[in-house]
ROPA-249543 format. One record per residue (C-alpha): residue number from 0; chain; residue in three letters; x, y, z. Coordinates in pm, 1 decimal. Example, Ala and Ser with C-alpha at 12.3 -4.5 7.8 and 13.67 -1.06 7.14 Angstrom:
// ROPA-249543
  num  chaine  residu         x         y         z
    0       A     ALA    1230.0    -450.0     780.0
    1       A     SER    1367.0    -106.0     714.0
END
This chain:
// ROPA-249543
  num  chaine  residu         x         y         z
    0       A     MET    8537.2    1569.8   -3784.0
    1       A     GLN    8733.7    1322.3   -3999.8
    2       A     LYS    8549.2    1203.3   -4310.1
    3       A     ASN    8522.7     836.4   -4398.6
    4       A     LEU    8726.4     813.2   -4719.1
    5       A     TRP    8551.1     489.5   -4815.9
    6       A     GLU    8233.6     690.7   -4875.9
    7       A     PHE    8407.8     867.6   -5163.9
    8       A     MET    8579.2     564.4   -5312.2
    9       A     ASN    8509.8     506.8   -5682.2
   10       A     TYR    8459.5     131.4   -5692.6
   11       A     ASP    8464.6     133.4   -6073.6
   12       A     ARG    8841.3     164.8   -6042.2
   13       A     PHE    8850.6    -196.7   -5925.8
   14       A     PHE    8685.7    -318.1   -6246.8
   15       A     THR    8780.0    -240.6   -6604.9
   16       A     SER    8489.8    -304.9   -6839.3
   17       A     VAL    8584.9    -416.6   -7189.1
   18       A     SER    8373.1    -272.9   -7467.6
   19       A     VAL    8235.4    -554.3   -7683.8
   20       A     PRO    8115.9    -439.8   -8026.3
   21       A     GLU    7798.4    -586.2   -8170.0
   22       A     LEU    7887.8    -863.8   -8414.2
   23       A     ASN    7538.4    -932.4   -8541.9
   24       A     GLN    7188.6    -988.6   -8406.4
   25       A     LEU    7114.9   -1337.6   -8532.1
   26       A     ASP    6780.9   -1494.2   -8444.1
   27       A     SER    6771.8   -1838.1   -8605.5
   28       A     PHE    6889.0   -2191.0   -8531.8
   29       A     SER    6950.4   -2234.8   -8905.2
   30       A     GLU    7278.4   -2042.4   -8884.3
   31       A     ARG    7590.4   -2259.3   -8909.8
   32       A     PHE    7901.6   -2182.0   -8706.5
   33       A     GLY    8256.8   -2310.8   -8727.9
   34       A     PHE    8540.1   -2313.7   -8474.7
   35       A     ILE    8908.7   -2375.8   -8529.3
   36       A     GLY    9225.4   -2293.5   -8338.6
   37       A     SER    9333.2   -2320.6   -7978.4
   38       A     CYS    9163.0   -2519.1   -7701.1
   39       A     PHE    8965.3   -2206.4   -7609.5
   40       A     SER    8793.0   -2243.4   -7947.0
   41       A     ASP    8680.1   -2590.9   -7839.5
   42       A     HIS    8523.0   -2446.1   -7523.9
   43       A     MET    8325.0   -2190.6   -7723.2
   44       A     SER    8210.2   -2457.5   -7968.5
   45       A     GLN    8081.0   -2666.4   -7678.0
   46       A     ARG    7881.7   -2367.6   -7549.0
   47       A     PHE    7720.1   -2323.6   -7891.6
   48       A     GLN    7629.4   -2693.0   -7908.9
   49       A     ARG    7492.7   -2683.4   -7553.8
   50       A     HIS    7246.5   -2417.3   -7669.1
   51       A     GLY    7122.0   -2616.1   -7969.6
   52       A     LEU    7322.5   -2438.6   -8238.8
   53       A     HIS    7494.7   -2604.2   -8534.7
   54       A     ALA    7861.6   -2574.8   -8438.9
   55       A     TRP    8137.1   -2743.5   -8638.9
   56       A     THR    8460.2   -2807.4   -8449.2
   57       A     SER    8777.0   -2855.6   -8649.7
   58       A     PRO    8859.9   -3227.4   -8683.2
   59       A     PHE    9226.1   -3137.4   -8735.6
   60       A     GLY    9265.0   -3106.4   -8359.0
   61       A     THR    9377.0   -2821.0   -8136.4
   62       A     THR    9605.3   -2587.2   -8330.9
   63       A     TYR    9771.6   -2285.4   -8177.2
   64       A     ASN    9960.5   -2092.5   -8443.7
   65       A     PRO    9787.4   -1903.2   -8727.4
   66       A     VAL    9994.8   -2041.8   -9014.4
   67       A     SER    9906.0   -2403.1   -8928.8
   68       A     ILE    9538.4   -2310.0   -8894.3
   69       A     VAL    9551.5   -2150.9   -9238.7
   70       A     ASN    9731.6   -2454.2   -9386.8
   71       A     GLN    9461.7   -2689.3   -9257.5
   72       A     LEU    9181.3   -2482.0   -9409.8
   73       A     ILE    9356.4   -2412.1   -9739.4
   74       A     GLY    9437.8   -2782.8   -9757.9
   75       A     SER    9063.7   -2847.5   -9733.6
   76       A     ILE    8972.2   -2592.9   -9999.0
   77       A     ASP    9245.0   -2717.4  -10234.9
   78       A     LEU    9316.2   -3091.4  -10216.7
   79       A     SER    9625.9   -3043.2  -10432.5
   80       A     PHE    9782.9   -2860.9  -10136.9
   81       A     LYS   10032.8   -3117.8  -10010.6
   82       A     PHE   10059.9   -3206.4   -9643.4
   83       A     THR   10406.1   -3318.8   -9527.3
   84       A     SER   10408.3   -3668.8   -9377.6
   85       A     ASN   10649.1   -3812.4   -9124.4
   86       A     GLU   10687.8   -4118.8   -8901.8
   87       A     HIS   10810.9   -4141.5   -8545.0
   88       A     ASN   10799.2   -4433.0   -8300.5
   89       A     GLY   10575.0   -4631.8   -8533.0
   90       A     MET   10316.8   -4353.6   -8574.7
   91       A     HIS   10248.7   -4175.9   -8904.6
   92       A     PHE   10134.4   -3814.8   -8909.0
   93       A     TYR   10133.4   -3487.8   -9100.4
   94       A     TRP   10324.9   -3188.6   -8973.2
   95       A     GLU   10023.0   -2972.3   -9062.6
   96       A     THR    9788.0   -3143.5   -8813.7
   97       A     SER    9775.1   -3208.6   -8440.9
   98       A     HIS    9871.3   -3527.1   -8256.4
   99       A     ALA    9503.4   -3630.4   -8271.0
  100       A     LEU    9559.1   -3743.1   -8630.9
  101       A     ALA    9855.5   -3978.4   -8576.5
  102       A     ARG    9790.2   -4331.4   -8711.4
  103       A     LEU    9969.6   -4666.9   -8722.3
  104       A     SER    9973.7   -4685.2   -9102.6
  105       A     MET   10032.1   -4423.3   -9370.2
  106       A     GLU    9741.7   -4562.4   -9571.8
  107       A     GLN    9499.0   -4518.3   -9281.9
  108       A     LEU    9630.4   -4165.3   -9218.5
  109       A     LEU    9588.6   -4069.5   -9584.3
  110       A     ILE    9231.4   -4201.8   -9604.7
  111       A     GLU    9117.3   -4033.7   -9281.8
  112       A     THR    9287.0   -3703.1   -9351.7
  113       A     THR    9150.1   -3688.3   -9707.5
  114       A     ASN    8799.1   -3751.6   -9576.3
  115       A     ILE    8846.5   -3479.6   -9314.7
  116       A     ARG    8964.4   -3232.8   -9577.5
  117       A     LYS    8662.5   -3307.6   -9798.0
  118       A     SER    8411.6   -3279.4   -9512.8
  119       A     THR    8574.2   -2955.6   -9396.5
  120       A     TYR    8529.1   -2811.2   -9744.2
  121       A     GLN    8157.6   -2893.9   -9728.6
  122       A     GLU    8125.4   -2726.4   -9388.2
  123       A     LEU    8309.8   -2414.6   -9503.1
  124       A     SER    8088.6   -2381.1   -9810.6
  125       A     GLN    7770.9   -2375.3   -9595.5
  126       A     MET    7897.2   -2189.1   -9289.2
  127       A     SER    7757.1   -1855.3   -9171.5
  128       A     ILE    8037.0   -1752.7   -8934.8
  129       A     LEU    8383.6   -1901.4   -8886.0
  130       A     PHE    8555.9   -1832.3   -8553.5
  131       A     ILE    8935.0   -1856.7   -8562.5
  132       A     THR    9102.4   -1845.9   -8222.6
  133       A     LEU    9474.4   -1771.7   -8238.2
  134       A     GLY    9683.5   -1906.7   -7953.2
  135       A     THR   10045.4   -1812.5   -8015.2
  136       A     ALA   10275.8   -1651.3   -8267.6
  137       A     TRP   10562.0   -1877.4   -8159.3
  138       A     VAL   10621.3   -2154.4   -8412.5
  139       A     TYR   10849.3   -2454.5   -8455.8
  140       A     GLU   11005.4   -2544.8   -8790.2
  141       A     HIS   11127.5   -2892.9   -8870.9
  142       A     ILE   11487.3   -2850.2   -8982.7
  143       A     SER   11532.6   -3135.7   -9230.8
  144       A     SER   11202.6   -3082.7   -9414.6
  145       A     ASN   11195.8   -2703.7   -9371.7
  146       A     THR   10833.8   -2730.1   -9259.1
  147       A     LEU   10646.2   -2511.9   -9011.8
  148       A     VAL   10468.8   -2762.2   -8787.3
  149       A     SER   10136.9   -2759.7   -8606.2
  150       A     ASN   10261.0   -3007.9   -8346.7
  151       A     CYS   10599.7   -3160.3   -8270.2
  152       A     HIS   10447.4   -3510.7   -8231.2
  153       A     LYS   10700.2   -3598.6   -7956.6
  154       A     VAL   10989.8   -3573.6   -8203.8
  155       A     PRO   11310.1   -3459.2   -8021.7
  156       A     SER   11338.9   -3081.8   -7988.8
  157       A     THR   11684.1   -3091.0   -8150.9
  158       A     GLN   11507.6   -3143.4   -8485.5
  159       A     PHE   11333.6   -2805.0   -8468.3
  160       A     THR   11406.2   -2436.8   -8459.2
  161       A     LYS   11177.3   -2196.6   -8275.5
  162       A     ARG   11090.6   -1844.8   -8382.9
  163       A     LEU   10828.1   -1573.6   -8353.1
  164       A     LEU   10606.6   -1504.6   -8652.9
  165       A     THR   10601.8   -1145.7   -8772.6
  166       A     VAL   10280.1    -947.0   -8788.0
  167       A     ALA   10311.9    -944.5   -9168.2
  168       A     GLU   10342.5   -1324.7   -9184.1
  169       A     ILE   10028.5   -1370.4   -8973.7
  170       A     THR    9828.9   -1108.4   -9163.0
  171       A     ASN    9934.6   -1232.4   -9506.5
  172       A     ALA    9856.0   -1595.5   -9421.1
  173       A     ILE    9502.0   -1520.4   -9301.9
  174       A     GLN    9442.4   -1279.6   -9591.4
  175       A     ASP    9539.0   -1559.7   -9831.3
  176       A     LEU    9282.6   -1782.1   -9658.2
  177       A     LEU    9015.1   -1513.3   -9691.8
  178       A     ASN    9086.8   -1481.4  -10063.2
  179       A     ARG    9042.6   -1857.0  -10106.7
  180       A     LEU    8725.3   -1873.6   -9897.7
  181       A     GLN    8548.1   -1600.4  -10090.8
  182       A     PRO    8480.1   -1802.9  -10410.8
  183       A     ILE    8333.7   -2103.0  -10223.2
  184       A     ASN    8129.7   -1901.7   -9970.9
  185       A     PRO    8102.9   -1529.2  -10050.7
  186       A     PHE    7864.3   -1470.8   -9758.0
  187       A     LEU    8090.6   -1623.5   -9493.0
  188       A     ASN    8184.7   -1392.4   -9206.0
  189       A     LEU    8506.5   -1439.5   -9011.2
  190       A     VAL    8540.6   -1359.8   -8641.9
  191       A     LEU    8897.9   -1349.8   -8515.2
  192       A     THR    8978.0   -1397.3   -8147.9
  193       A     VAL    9296.5   -1432.6   -7946.9
  194       A     SER    9299.8   -1705.5   -7685.9
  195       A     PRO    9331.7   -1594.4   -7322.4
  196       A     VAL    9527.0   -1913.9   -7249.3
  197       A     ARG    9869.0   -1803.9   -7124.1
  198       A     HIS   10162.2   -1989.4   -7284.6
  199       A     LEU   10382.4   -1977.7   -6975.6
  200       A     ARG   10629.1   -2234.5   -7108.6
  201       A     ASP   10743.7   -1970.6   -7353.4
  202       A     GLY   10785.8   -1723.3   -7066.5
  203       A     LEU   10568.9   -1429.4   -6957.7
  204       A     VAL   10751.3   -1170.3   -7168.1
  205       A     GLU   10755.8   -1402.0   -7468.1
  206       A     ASN   10383.7   -1475.4   -7422.8
  207       A     ALA   10309.5   -1100.8   -7417.2
  208       A     ARG   10511.1   -1043.1   -7735.1
  209       A     SER   10323.8   -1326.1   -7904.3
  210       A     LYS    9975.2   -1207.8   -7804.4
  211       A     ALA   10058.1    -851.5   -7912.3
  212       A     ARG   10144.6    -968.3   -8263.3
  213       A     LEU    9830.2   -1177.4   -8289.3
  214       A     ILE    9610.9    -887.1   -8175.1
  215       A     GLU    9773.6    -642.2   -8416.8
  216       A     SER    9728.0    -884.9   -8706.8
  217       A     CYS    9361.0    -934.2   -8619.5
  218       A     HIS    9297.4    -561.9   -8627.5
  219       A     GLN    9485.4    -513.0   -8954.7
  220       A     LEU    9268.1    -783.2   -9111.6
  221       A     LYS    8951.0    -631.7   -8964.5
  222       A     GLU    9036.0    -290.9   -9105.8
  223       A     ALA    9112.9    -433.1   -9450.8
  224       A     ASN    8811.1    -666.0   -9488.6
  225       A     LEU    8439.7    -591.5   -9446.2
  226       A     GLY    8358.5    -953.2   -9357.4
  227       A     VAL    8612.1    -976.1   -9073.4
  228       A     GLN    8536.4    -886.5   -8711.8
  229       A     TYR    8727.9    -910.8   -8385.5
  230       A     PHE    8586.0   -1044.8   -8060.6
  231       A     PRO    8790.7    -948.3   -7749.2
  232       A     ALA    8799.3   -1284.0   -7568.0
  233       A     TYR    9159.3   -1222.4   -7460.7
  234       A     GLU    9081.5    -877.7   -7320.8
  235       A     LEU    8770.6    -998.9   -7136.5
  236       A     VAL    8972.8   -1249.7   -6935.1
  237       A     ILE    9303.2   -1063.6   -6901.1
  238       A     ASP    9166.7    -711.6   -6843.0
  239       A     GLU    8803.0    -737.6   -6733.3
  240       A     LEU    8824.1   -1040.5   -6503.6
  241       A     ARG    9193.4    -984.8   -6429.8
  242       A     ASP    9225.4   -1226.5   -6140.7
  243       A     TYR    9382.3   -1568.8   -6085.0
  244       A     ARG    9047.9   -1683.3   -5942.5
  245       A     TYR    8931.3   -1703.7   -6302.9
  246       A     TYR    9209.8   -1943.0   -6400.4
  247       A     GLU    9260.8   -2311.2   -6335.5
  248       A     SER    9524.8   -2420.4   -6083.5
  249       A     ASP    9789.6   -2427.4   -6360.0
  250       A     GLY    9763.7   -2049.0   -6394.8
  251       A     MET    9736.4   -2086.1   -6773.1
  252       A     HIS    9384.5   -2198.3   -6866.0
  253       A     PRO    9071.0   -1992.8   -6794.0
  254       A     SER    8827.1   -2157.9   -6554.4
  255       A     ALA    8474.3   -2267.1   -6645.1
  256       A     LEU    8344.7   -1949.2   -6480.3
  257       A     ALA    8566.6   -1734.3   -6704.7
  258       A     ILE    8458.9   -1927.9   -7014.0
  259       A     ASP    8093.1   -1879.6   -6919.7
  260       A     HIS    8157.2   -1505.7   -6880.6
  261       A     VAL    8306.6   -1488.4   -7230.2
  262       A     TRP    8013.9   -1690.9   -7368.3
  263       A     ASP    7765.2   -1448.0   -7211.9
  264       A     LYS    7944.7   -1152.5   -7370.5
  265       A     LEU    7966.8   -1327.8   -7708.3
  266       A     ALA    7599.6   -1427.6   -7701.2
  267       A     ALA    7497.5   -1068.8   -7623.0
  268       A     ALA    7704.9    -939.7   -7914.8
  269       A     LEU    7593.9   -1206.0   -8162.3
  270       A     PHE    7228.7   -1291.7   -8090.6
  271       A     HIS    6904.9   -1096.0   -8065.8
  272       A     PRO    6777.9   -1068.0   -7703.6
  273       A     ASP    6458.1   -1262.0   -7780.9
  274       A     PHE    6660.6   -1538.2   -7941.4
  275       A     ARG    6884.5   -1561.6   -7634.0
  276       A     VAL    6573.6   -1652.2   -7434.1
  277       A     LEU    6525.1   -1951.2   -7665.2
  278       A     LEU    6891.8   -2046.1   -7634.9
  279       A     ASN    6866.1   -2052.2   -7256.7
  280       A     GLU    6553.1   -2267.1   -7277.1
  281       A     VAL    6736.6   -2520.5   -7495.8
  282       A     SER    7030.3   -2525.8   -7254.8
  283       A     SER    6791.4   -2585.1   -6963.0
  284       A     ILE    6625.9   -2876.6   -7144.8
  285       A     LYS    6963.3   -3030.1   -7223.9
  286       A     GLN    7053.5   -3008.2   -6857.1
  287       A     MET    6735.0   -3197.9   -6776.7
  288       A     GLU    6831.1   -3465.2   -7030.4
  289       A     ASN    7165.4   -3509.9   -6856.2
  290       A     HIS    7004.4   -3556.8   -6515.6
  291       A     HIS    7114.9   -3877.0   -6342.5
  292       A     PHE    6855.5   -4062.1   -6139.1
  293       A     THR    6949.3   -4260.7   -5831.2
  294       A     ALA    6851.5   -4614.5   -5743.7
  295       A     HIS    6591.8   -4464.6   -5510.9
  296       A     SER    6415.9   -4266.4   -5786.2
  297       A     SER    6061.5   -4386.0   -5836.5
  298       A     PRO    5937.5   -4490.0   -6181.0
  299       A     HIS    5670.7   -4221.5   -6149.4
  300       A     SER    5923.1   -3939.4   -6094.3
  301       A     ILE    6138.3   -4062.8   -6382.5
  302       A     GLN    5836.6   -4076.5   -6613.7
  303       A     ALA    5723.1   -3730.5   -6506.8
  304       A     HIS    6072.0   -3597.4   -6574.6
  305       A     LEU    6079.1   -3748.0   -6925.3
  306       A     GLU    5730.7   -3619.5   -7004.4
  307       A     LEU    5828.6   -3267.2   -6900.5
  308       A     ILE    6132.9   -3283.4   -7132.2
  309       A     ALA    5911.1   -3398.8   -7419.2
  310       A     LYS    5661.4   -3120.7   -7349.7
  311       A     ARG    5927.3   -2849.4   -7342.3
  312       A     LYS    6087.3   -2984.4   -7660.8
  313       A     HIS    5751.4   -2993.6   -7837.6
  314       A     ALA    5698.4   -2626.0   -7755.2
  315       A     LEU    6015.5   -2554.0   -7953.6
  316       A     SER    5941.5   -2791.7   -8242.7
  317       A     ALA    5905.2   -2506.1   -8492.0
  318       A     HIS    6278.0   -2433.8   -8461.6
  319       A     PRO    6554.7   -2641.3   -8631.4
  320       A     ILE    6735.7   -2702.3   -8303.2
  321       A     HIS    7036.9   -2934.0   -8297.0
  322       A     TRP    6955.2   -3151.7   -7997.4
END
């Protein structure tokens, strides 16, 4: 009699589980978190805010390469660190920041950027954990000013050269940042992540080379510094989920479902189980607050809804939740 081979199939072979080390077991809304780097960092910051946590998002805008991230933070710690200004098509900007900080006048740009640098310093000095999400090791350098840029600001590509950062350049840059952070916040912990966003414009092979250098640098820094940890966001999406269903239609950006999966893994590694119950309650209340009533909703149902929100919030009033 022929045996049914499916009965002996090891289904675990269809799923590779990524081991996520425990980062901490925090249990308080008083902790302050910071996020800087690629657009994936923005998604994680939004998840933290959705659960009532104090989450600072870098006002310098989305930044993909590690050297530019470091320049933005060092420029906030040390205001004597000079940003390199430029003008193109009537817009003034700094090569060290994203396109989000382009302004019509140099005076306006200087005022806003200086204020951002000062406020960033204040956030860094009070922060519990800083998440840095590295996107790519490919960088562009402006030829005439010999400046490594965060964003090309729509300046013609002929004005730049493109190259791949070495592991040593990445490691040394972030180590320099760590050395400068220590005096202003000796208790700050750094969590490094590599973005699962695939930079397909560089090419698949080039993207793989880039991510490999970022990952190696992260682990060198983790091994050399007690206050540095690595969270495997890249591996969770690329290796654990490992399916185009978890990407948007562009094939580059993780879907909302993939981002939620990473959040669940991060929350489990970072927060105490009892505290996660509170986080989910806050998220549920915030969903209620965002509920849209129709023209057919009765005043009574609307009032009952609002009273239930108030009641659930009051039950959590002992906690410093960021609503």
